[in-house]
N, C-alpha and C positions, 0 to 999 in steps of 0.2 A: 551494458550488460542487458542482457533480456531478462524478465519478469518471470519467464518461461524456462529457462535453461543456463546452466553455468558456462560461462565461454572458456574457460578453461579445460574442461572435461566432458561437458555436454549432458551431465545428468539436470534431470527435471529440478526446477526450484524446490518442488514439494520435499526432495531430499535434504535440502538444506535446512540447517537448524536456525530459528529464529534467536538471535542472541538478544535483542532489545526491539521494542515496538513503541510508538507514540502515535497520538493523533494531531494532525495539523489542519488548518482552515481547508486544506486541499484534498485531505485524505489521511490514510494511516501510511506511516514510514516504517519500514520495515528493515534491520539491519541483520543479515544473512551471513551463515558460515556454510559452505558446502563440505562434504566430506573430504575433498581432497586440498582442502585449507583454503580454497580462494574464498574471498569475503565480499560483499557488495551492498548495497541499498536499494530496496525496490519501495514503488510507491503504488498503493492501491488508491487510487482517486473516487472520490464521491460522485455518483451519477446523478443523484437528485439531492433537491433541497427539501427539507421537513421541517414544518414548524410545529409548536404545540401551543394551541390557544391564542394563535395570532391572527387578526384580519387581514386578509390578502390585501396587498398594497392598492391593488386597482378598484376595490370596492371602499377602500378606506377615504377616499379623495373624492 
């Protein structure tokens, strides 16, 4: 299943209702339901890693 459209009817993923979502170490997992009834899981991956108050590893050693 593409994150961009429903494979059953071709509607854009933005038309699909998000039934549930949660964070993982890789990104955000969303369980979607299209108006046509098709359900799927999509993943929005994190592109950057951010820290708060940490010393960069390269300067710590």
